[in-house]
VOPAGU-2260 file (C-alpha; in pm, 1 decimal, decimal comma):
REM VOPAGU-2260
SITE   aa  ch    i         X         Y         Z
SITE  MET   A    0   -2348,1   -2405,8     633,7
SITE  LEU   A    1   -2434,5   -2104,1     851,3
SITE  LYS   A    2   -2158,0   -1906,8     684,7
SITE  LYS   A    3   -2298,0   -1984,9     338,8
SITE  ILE   A    4   -2646,3   -1880,3     450,0
SITE  GLU   A    5   -2507,8   -1552,8     587,0
SITE  ILE   A    6   -2325,9   -1480,6     260,6
SITE  PHE   A    7   -2642,9   -1560,2      62,1
SITE  PHE   A    8   -2857,6   -1316,6     259,6
SITE  ARG   A    9   -2588,2   -1046,1     251,9
SITE  ARG   A   10   -2575,4   -1069,2    -125,7
SITE  MET   A   11   -2953,5   -1075,2    -157,8
SITE  PHE   A   12   -2987,9    -766,9      63,1
SITE  LEU   A   13   -2714,4    -586,0    -128,1
SITE  ASN   A   14   -2875,7    -670,1    -463,4
SITE  THR   A   15   -3204,7    -527,2    -335,7
SITE  LEU   A   16   -3028,6    -204,7    -239,9
SITE  LEU   A   17   -2853,7    -194,0    -577,1
SITE  LEU   A   18   -3185,8    -215,4    -755,7
SITE  PHE   A   19   -3331,7      65,8    -546,2
SITE  TYR   A   20   -3037,8     301,5    -583,6
SITE  GLY   A   21   -2990,2     215,9    -949,5
SITE  LYS   A   22   -3323,8     375,7   -1030,8
SITE  SER   A   23   -3249,8     707,4    -865,7
SITE  ILE   A   24   -2888,6     787,4    -952,2
SITE  SER   A   25   -2767,6    1013,9   -1228,6
SITE  ASN   A   26   -2422,7    1159,9   -1280,7
SITE  ASN   A   27   -2353,8    1489,5   -1106,1
SITE  PHE   A   28   -2077,5    1733,8   -1186,9
SITE  ASN   A   29   -1960,6    1898,8    -869,6
SITE  THR   A   30   -1753,2    2192,2    -761,9
SITE  PHE   A   31   -1516,1    2131,7    -472,1
SITE  ASP   A   32   -1346,8    2387,6    -249,4
SITE  SER   A   33   -1217,8    2437,7     106,0
SITE  ASP   A   34   -1570,7    2391,4     242,8
SITE  SER   A   35   -1599,1    2040,2      98,8
SITE  SER   A   36   -1571,3    1737,8     330,5
SITE  ILE   A   37   -1467,4    1411,0     168,0
SITE  LEU   A   38   -1450,1    1060,2     314,1
SITE  PHE   A   39   -1218,5     812,8     139,6
SITE  ILE   A   40   -1252,1     439,0     211,2
SITE  ARG   A   41    -959,9     195,8     193,5
SITE  LEU   A   42    -976,1    -121,5     400,1
SITE  ASN   A   43    -748,3    -428,9     409,7
SITE  ARG   A   44    -367,7    -424,5     413,6
SITE  ILE   A   45     -73,9    -186,5     453,8
SITE  GLY   A   46      19,1    -175,4      86,3
SITE  ASP   A   47    -345,1    -110,9      -5,6
SITE  ALA   A   48    -335,4     202,4     208,8
SITE  LEU   A   49       4,9     325,9      91,6
SITE  VAL   A   50     -92,2     331,7    -275,9
SITE  THR   A   51    -387,1     562,3    -202,4
SITE  THR   A   52    -172,6     838,9     -50,9
SITE  PRO   A   53     -70,3    1008,4    -379,6
SITE  LEU   A   54    -438,1    1070,3    -460,8
SITE  LEU   A   55    -517,3    1195,3    -109,1
SITE  TYR   A   56    -226,2    1438,6    -132,5
SITE  GLU   A   57    -345,9    1579,9    -465,2
SITE  VAL   A   58    -704,2    1623,7    -346,4
SITE  LYS   A   59    -596,3    1800,7     -27,2
SITE  ASN   A   60    -325,2    2007,0    -192,2
SITE  GLN   A   61    -533,8    2128,0    -485,0
SITE  LEU   A   62    -873,4    2170,7    -319,3
SITE  GLY   A   63    -784,5    2257,1      40,0
SITE  CYS   A   64   -1089,8    2058,2     153,9
SITE  LYS   A   65   -1141,3    1841,4     460,5
SITE  VAL   A   66   -1007,6    1490,4     395,6
SITE  TYR   A   67   -1115,5    1196,6     610,5
SITE  VAL   A   68   -1022,1     829,6     573,6
SITE  LEU   A   69   -1209,9     517,6     677,9
SITE  ALA   A   70    -943,9     251,4     726,4
SITE  ASP   A   71    -896,3     -98,7     861,0
SITE  ARG   A   72    -730,2    -209,8    1184,6
SITE  LYS   A   73    -460,3    -359,1     964,2
SITE  ASN   A   74    -369,9     -34,2     787,4
SITE  TYR   A   75    -505,8     277,0     966,6
SITE  PHE   A   76    -161,4     373,8    1099,6
SITE  ILE   A   77     -40,9     439,0     744,7
SITE  TYR   A   78    -248,4     758,6     752,1
SITE  ASP   A   79    -108,4     881,6    1085,9
SITE  ASN   A   80      92,8    1206,8    1083,1
SITE  ASN   A   81     -13,8    1271,9     724,3
SITE  PRO   A   82     -79,0    1645,9     670,5
SITE  SER   A   83    -314,2    1562,1     382,7
SITE  ILE   A   84    -555,5    1386,3     619,9
SITE  ASP   A   85    -769,1    1564,3     878,4
SITE  GLU   A   86    -883,3    1249,8    1057,8
SITE  THR   A   87    -873,7     871,9    1021,2
SITE  ILE   A   88   -1138,9     643,1    1163,2
SITE  ILE   A   89   -1114,5     265,8    1202,5
SITE  PHE   A   90   -1393,3      52,6    1061,6
SITE  ASN   A   91   -1542,0    -205,5    1295,9
SITE  LYS   A   92   -1698,4    -498,6    1114,8
SITE  GLY   A   93   -2072,0    -560,3    1113,2
SITE  LEU   A   94   -2381,3    -344,0    1088,6
SITE  SER   A   95   -2285,1    -154,8    1404,7
SITE  GLY   A   96   -1966,0     -48,5    1227,8
SITE  ILE   A   97   -2160,8      74,0     926,8
SITE  PHE   A   98   -2393,5     279,7    1143,6
SITE  ASN   A   99   -2092,4     423,5    1329,9
SITE  VAL   A  100   -1969,2     542,8     992,1
SITE  ARG   A  101   -2309,0     702,6     924,8
SITE  ARG   A  102   -2286,5     891,4    1254,3
SITE  PHE   A  103   -1935,9    1010,7    1165,9
SITE  ILE   A  104   -2058,4    1128,6     824,9
SITE  LYS   A  105   -2334,7    1335,9     982,3
SITE  LYS   A  106   -2104,7    1477,0    1250,1
SITE  LYS   A  107   -1847,1    1593,6     993,9
SITE  ASN   A  108   -2103,3    1709,0     733,0
SITE  ILE   A  109   -1942,1    1488,8     471,0
SITE  ASN   A  110   -2080,0    1558,3     124,9
SITE  THR   A  111   -1869,7    1314,2     -78,8
SITE  ILE   A  112   -1766,4     954,9     -18,4
SITE  VAL   A  113   -1500,7     781,9    -230,9
SITE  ASP   A  114   -1446,5     408,2    -270,9
SITE  LEU   A  115   -1071,9     358,5    -323,7
SITE  HIS   A  116   -1098,0     -14,4    -385,9
SITE  ASP   A  117    -991,1    -136,8    -726,0
SITE  ASP   A  118   -1247,8    -416,3    -720,6
SITE  VAL   A  119   -1592,9    -467,6    -570,9
SITE  SER   A  120   -1604,8    -501,8    -193,2
SITE  THR   A  121   -1934,5    -619,0     -43,5
SITE  THR   A  122   -1857,3    -443,2     285,0
SITE  VAL   A  123   -1773,7    -114,2     115,6
SITE  SER   A  124   -2083,4    -143,5    -102,8
SITE  PHE   A  125   -2297,8    -162,7     210,1
SITE  ILE   A  126   -2121,5     141,2     356,0
SITE  ILE   A  127   -2171,7     340,4      35,8
SITE  VAL   A  128   -2537,3     249,7      -3,8
SITE  LEU   A  129   -2625,8     321,4     358,6
SITE  SER   A  130   -2409,7     633,0     390,0
SITE  GLY   A  131   -2677,0     883,4     291,2
SITE  VAL   A  132   -2406,7    1092,6     120,3
SITE  LYS   A  133   -2501,7    1298,2    -184,0
SITE  ASN   A  134   -2189,7    1231,5    -392,2
SITE  ARG   A  135   -2055,1     875,3    -417,4
SITE  PHE   A  136   -1741,3     826,5    -629,5
SITE  SER   A  137   -1561,3     517,4    -755,6
SITE  LEU   A  138   -1375,4     356,9   -1039,3
SITE  LYS   A  139   -1619,5     197,5   -1283,0
SITE  LYS   A  140   -1696,4    -161,5   -1183,9
SITE  SER   A  141   -1985,3    -407,2   -1169,7
SITE  ASN   A  142   -2162,0    -232,7    -878,5
SITE  GLU   A  143   -2144,4     110,3   -1045,0
SITE  LYS   A  144   -2517,6     174,2    -993,9
SITE  ILE   A  145   -2461,3     259,1    -627,5
SITE  TYR   A  146   -2234,1     551,8    -720,4
SITE  THR   A  147   -2328,7     894,5    -852,0
SITE  ASN   A  148   -2002,7     936,4   -1041,6
SITE  THR   A  149   -1757,1     681,4   -1178,7
SITE  ILE   A  150   -1446,6     700,1   -1394,3
SITE  LYS   A  151   -1318,3     432,3   -1630,2
SITE  ARG   A  152   -1087,6     185,1   -1459,4
SITE  LEU   A  153    -757,0     165,7   -1646,5
SITE  ASP   A  154    -641,6    -174,6   -1765,8
SITE  SER   A  155    -478,3    -341,2   -1464,5
SITE  SER   A  156    -245,1    -545,9   -1685,2
SITE  SER   A  157     -68,2    -236,7   -1818,3
SITE  ASN   A  158    -129,5      38,8   -1562,2
SITE  HIS   A  159      16,8      64,3   -1213,8
SITE  VAL   A  160    -233,1      58,4    -928,1
SITE  ILE   A  161    -135,5     416,3    -835,4
SITE  GLU   A  162    -215,7     535,5   -1187,5
SITE  ARG   A  163    -550,9     358,5   -1170,9
SITE  LEU   A  164    -636,9     532,6    -844,6
SITE  LEU   A  165    -520,5     871,7    -971,3
SITE  GLU   A  166    -792,8     849,6   -1236,4
SITE  LEU   A  167   -1035,8     935,9    -955,2
SITE  SER   A  168    -884,3    1285,9    -946,1
SITE  LYS   A  169   -1080,2    1360,6   -1265,0
SITE  LEU   A  170   -1404,1    1334,8   -1066,9
SITE  PHE   A  171   -1278,7    1628,1    -858,4
SITE  ASN   A  172   -1191,9    1829,7   -1170,5
SITE  ILE   A  173    -824,4    1847,8   -1079,1
SITE  ASN   A  174    -519,6    1776,6   -1293,7
SITE  VAL   A  175    -252,8    1534,9   -1173,2
SITE  ASN   A  176      80,2    1463,2   -1338,6
SITE  SER   A  177     132,5    1094,8   -1262,4
SITE  SER   A  178     507,0    1123,1   -1325,9
SITE  ASP   A  179     530,7    1349,5   -1020,4
SITE  ALA   A  180     315,3    1128,5    -796,4
SITE  SER   A  181     472,3     976,8    -487,2
SITE  ILE   A  182     379,7     767,5    -183,7
SITE  ARG   A  183     318,5     984,8     123,0
SITE  TYR   A  184     402,3     822,7     455,4
SITE  TYR   A  185     546,9     988,5     766,1
SITE  PRO   A  186     718,3     774,1    1032,2
SITE  LYS   A  187     698,5     885,6    1392,8
SITE  GLN   A  188     976,8    1113,9    1512,1
SITE  ASP   A  189    1100,8     863,4    1770,9
SITE  SER   A  190    1112,0     590,5    1502,6
SITE  THR   A  191    1327,7     813,2    1283,3
SITE  GLU   A  192    1560,9     898,8    1570,6
SITE  LYS   A  193    1596,1     531,7    1665,7
SITE  ALA   A  194    1674,2     436,1    1305,3
SITE  ASN   A  195    1937,5     710,5    1274,6
SITE  ARG   A  196    2110,6     603,8    1597,1
SITE  TRP   A  197    2113,3     233,2    1516,3
SITE  ILE   A  198    2227,7     268,5    1156,2
SITE  SER   A  199    2498,5     520,5    1249,2
SITE  LYS   A  200    2635,5     261,0    1489,1
SITE  LEU   A  201    2606,9     -16,5    1230,4
SITE  ASN   A  202    2762,6     189,3     951,8
SITE  PRO   A  203    2996,4     449,7    1108,4
SITE  ALA   A  204    3196,2     489,2     784,5
SITE  ASN   A  205    2874,8     571,3     596,5
SITE  LYS   A  206    2933,5     305,6     332,8
SITE  PHE   A  207    2670,8     204,2      79,7
SITE  LEU   A  208    2393,4      42,3     283,7
SITE  LEU   A  209    2182,5    -238,1     135,4
SITE  GLY   A  210    1860,7    -327,9     313,3
SITE  ILE   A  211    1742,4    -687,9     283,4
SITE  ASN   A  212    1382,7    -745,8     382,5
SITE  ILE   A  213    1295,4   -1114,4     429,1
SITE  SER   A  214     933,2   -1077,7     546,9
SITE  ALA   A  215     628,7   -1050,2     324,6
SITE  GLY   A  216     337,2   -1171,9     532,5
SITE  SER   A  217     321,8   -1527,4     400,1
SITE  ASP   A  218     539,8   -1836,2     357,5
SITE  ALA   A  219     470,1   -1822,0     -15,9
SITE  ARG   A  220     686,9   -1510,0     -45,7
SITE  PHE   A  221     974,3   -1623,2     175,5
SITE  TRP   A  222    1273,4   -1691,5     -47,8
SITE  GLY   A  223    1443,6   -1934,5     190,9
SITE  VAL   A  224    1724,1   -1928,3     448,3
SITE  ILE   A  225    1978,9   -2082,4     212,7
SITE  ASN   A  226    1913,3   -1830,5     -64,4
SITE  TYR   A  227    1941,0   -1530,2     168,0
SITE  THR   A  228    2257,8   -1674,1     324,2
SITE  ARG   A  229    2414,2   -1711,7     -18,5
SITE  LEU   A  230    2310,3   -1354,9    -101,6
SITE  ILE   A  231    2492,9   -1220,8     205,2
SITE  THR   A  232    2802,5   -1424,9     120,8
SITE  LEU   A  233    2797,1   -1269,6    -225,1
SITE  LEU   A  234    2760,7    -916,9     -83,4
SITE  LYS   A  235    3082,9    -957,2     115,7
SITE  GLU   A  236    3272,5    -929,8    -212,2
SITE  TYR   A  237    3166,4    -564,2    -226,6
SITE  ASN   A  238    3265,7    -270,0      -9,2
SITE  ILE   A  239    2918,6    -225,0     133,6
SITE  VAL   A  240    2721,4    -280,0     453,4
SITE  TYR   A  241    2395,8    -472,7     471,1
SITE  VAL   A  242    2110,6    -480,4     721,3
SITE  ILE   A  243    1834,4    -740,7     744,9
SITE  PHE   A  244    1475,0    -644,5     816,0
SITE  SER   A  245    1216,5    -888,6     945,9
SITE  THR   A  246     893,1    -898,7    1137,2
SITE  PRO   A  247     905,7   -1032,2    1495,8
SITE  GLU   A  248     750,4   -1355,3    1363,7
SITE  ASP   A  249    1043,1   -1404,2    1122,2
SITE  TYR   A  250    1320,3   -1299,1    1361,7
SITE  ASP   A  251    1437,1   -1657,1    1419,1
SITE  LEU   A  252    1470,9   -1698,9    1043,7
SITE  ALA   A  253    1673,0   -1377,0    1026,5
SITE  LYS   A  254    1913,3   -1509,9    1291,7
SITE  LYS   A  255    1963,4   -1826,9    1086,5
SITE  ILE   A  256    2045,4   -1615,0     783,2
SITE  ASP   A  257    2281,8   -1377,0     960,4
SITE  THR   A  258    2512,4   -1454,0    1252,5
SITE  GLU   A  259    2693,1   -1118,7    1267,6
SITE  ASN   A  260    2418,2    -908,6    1425,4
SITE  PHE   A  261    2330,8    -707,1    1116,9
SITE  ILE   A  262    1959,8    -748,7    1188,5
SITE  TYR   A  263    1751,2    -439,9    1255,4
SITE  PRO   A  264    1556,1    -483,7    1581,6
SITE  PRO   A  265    1216,2    -623,7    1475,7
SITE  SER   A  266     914,7    -428,4    1588,2
SITE  GLU   A  267     536,7    -460,0    1579,8
SITE  ASP   A  268     526,4     -88,7    1496,6
SITE  PHE   A  269     542,6     -42,7    1118,7
SITE  SER   A  270     679,1     307,9    1171,3
SITE  ASP   A  271    1002,0     164,7    1317,4
SITE  ILE   A  272    1077,8     -47,5    1012,5
SITE  ALA   A  273     967,4     221,1     766,3
SITE  ALA   A  274    1197,9     477,6     926,6
SITE  ALA   A  275    1493,5     241,1     889,8
SITE  ILE   A  276    1406,4     149,7     529,7
SITE  LEU   A  277    1425,9     520,1     446,9
SITE  GLU   A  278    1791,2     520,7     559,7
SITE  VAL   A  279    1919,9     255,3     317,4
SITE  ASN   A  280    2074,7     319,1     -23,8
SITE  MET   A  281    1909,6      21,9    -190,2
SITE  LEU   A  282    1650,5    -238,6     -94,9
SITE  PHE   A  283    1622,4    -609,1    -174,4
SITE  ALA   A  284    1276,7    -745,9     -91,8
SITE  PRO   A  285     991,8    -973,6    -190,2
SITE  ASP   A  286     663,5    -816,4    -297,0
SITE  THR   A  287     546,6    -637,6      17,8
SITE  SER   A  288     461,9    -295,7     157,2
SITE  VAL   A  289     817,9    -179,6     233,1
SITE  ILE   A  290     897,9    -149,5    -135,9
SITE  HIS   A  291     650,1     140,3    -144,6
SITE  ILE   A  292     826,5     299,6     151,7
SITE  ALA   A  293    1154,2     287,0     -41,4
SITE  SER   A  294     991,3     472,4    -329,5
SITE  ILE   A  295     926,0     776,0    -107,0
SITE  LYS   A  296    1295,3     866,5    -135,7
SITE  LYS   A  297    1343,3     703,0    -476,7
SITE  ILE   A  298    1559,0     432,5    -320,0
SITE  PRO   A  299    1640,8     168,0    -585,5
SITE  VAL   A  300    1460,3    -161,0    -526,6
SITE  PHE   A  301    1532,1    -514,7    -644,1
SITE  GLY   A  302    1239,9    -749,5    -588,3
SITE  VAL   A  303    1143,0   -1114,9    -605,7
SITE  TYR   A  304     777,0   -1140,9    -703,0
SITE  VAL   A  305     504,2   -1402,8    -717,0
SITE  LYS   A  306     261,6   -1336,0   -1002,3
SITE  TYR   A  307      35,5   -1636,5    -980,1
SITE  ASN   A  308    -288,7   -1676,6   -1173,9
SITE  THR   A  309    -325,9   -1306,9   -1255,1
SITE  ASN   A  310    -267,0   -1069,1   -1544,5
SITE  ASP   A  311    -246,7    -763,3   -1320,9
SITE  MET   A  312      66,7    -552,7   -1328,9
SITE  ILE   A  313     284,4    -620,2   -1025,8
SITE  TRP   A  314     278,8    -363,5    -745,9
SITE  SER   A  315     627,2    -234,6    -808,8
SITE  PRO   A  316     769,9      76,2    -637,5
SITE  TYR   A  317     633,1     375,8    -823,4
SITE  ASN   A  318     855,9     617,8   -1017,8
SITE  THR   A  319    1162,0     447,6    -872,1
SITE  LYS   A  320    1459,2     259,0   -1018,1
SITE  PHE   A  321    1353,8    -104,1   -1007,2
SITE  ASP   A  322    1423,7    -452,3   -1134,8
SITE  CYS   A  323    1298,4    -791,8   -1029,6
SITE  VAL   A  324    1263,9   -1163,4   -1084,1
SITE  ILE   A  325     904,7   -1281,7   -1127,8
SITE  THR   A  326     768,2   -1632,3   -1093,5
SITE  GLU   A  327     425,8   -1737,6   -1215,2
SITE  GLU   A  328     423,8   -2023,5    -965,7
SITE  PRO   A  329     230,8   -1980,6    -636,7
SITE  THR   A  330     547,4   -1947,4    -423,0
SITE  LEU   A  331     911,2   -1837,9    -443,9
SITE  LYS   A  332    1023,8   -2192,8    -366,0
SITE  ASN   A  333    1158,9   -2263,7    -714,1
SITE  VAL   A  334    1318,4   -1924,1    -775,4
SITE  THR   A  335    1685,1   -2019,0    -774,8
SITE  PHE   A  336    1973,1   -1819,8    -635,4
SITE  ASP   A  337    2150,2   -1820,4    -972,7
SITE  GLU   A  338    1836,8   -1686,2   -1143,0
SITE  VAL   A  339    1826,2   -1392,7    -901,2
SITE  LYS   A  340    2202,9   -1337,7    -905,9
SITE  LYS   A  341    2200,5   -1302,5   -1285,6
SITE  LYS   A  342    1975,9    -995,5   -1265,5
SITE  PHE   A  343    2063,0    -865,6    -919,4
SITE  ILE   A  344    2440,3    -822,0    -959,8
SITE  PRO   A  345    2418,7    -592,0   -1267,0
SITE  PHE   A  346    2146,8    -391,2   -1087,3
SITE  LEU   A  347    2360,5    -361,8    -772,8
SITE  GLU   A  348    2677,0    -267,4    -960,9
SITE  GLN   A  349    2494,9     -10,8   -1170,6
SITE  THR   A  350    2350,7     144,0    -854,0
SITE  LEU   A  351    2691,4     146,1    -683,8
SITE  ASN   A  352    2846,4     326,7    -980,6
SITE  VAL   A  353    2586,8     604,1   -1000,8
């Protein structure tokens, strides 16, 4: 009951702010240069952060301005070591967090704030409204009155999320060729060195290396021990090497799938896994953030996807060779091995013969 009351008052307060700001906002057309300071906001998960990096790169590269990011504790590390980003700050929930953002805005003389969320976020709406920033940018959505400038949101059923976000570049008066866009993520140096050492030991003959990621953050997207075991048995018919990736939470499942020690050491540090993913020749994975990592080097990806109760285009690896099996059920439970094999084997063999 208390939670419902809190949500009610949050919405009422936000609606009051929307009414106030809606009366005073008109579209501005701005000029940006190296003196501009821009704060981009992207909370939530790892994949949510990764898909914003092509836009951040274009803004920094073409304008030479100061680029700051307000991120979540779940995804801030995606922006580490990124030359397109001058500083990343972590959002702490609650009003104190919002006022910390206001202090940061004043300290850095930020003149533009950009909401990178595809849909309406109540938290981000509060941040925007209370920011005190002159220019407030977003894709067009139901809370558009709180922004000074919006751009039409492309149809999510036929446009990749990266293409939808790149539309925001038009508000900065810059031109972006979406066919050249790419995820920008930079693993730590020690993660890269560790991955090189381990994989060199695993694959001394430098054979074709297939990465198999079994983890996707939920049981709904786990394909099952038996299916992955059958996949590995099938792979032994080919002159290739495989390596299994998992989170620490799924390590016991990985050991049930593989008994020959072809499991990359699980780590809580995303950089460790990302660095190793970048060393494979092809990736097999459910719908999760590592497929975007593979796209950095145009590594072919075969995916198993849940597309339940939505018309949105799947978050496939961008500008990368890709195929997949999609279920419209809420889990991968009923996606059969034979169904995957029928599409996976031609994809694998085509990739091997390139």
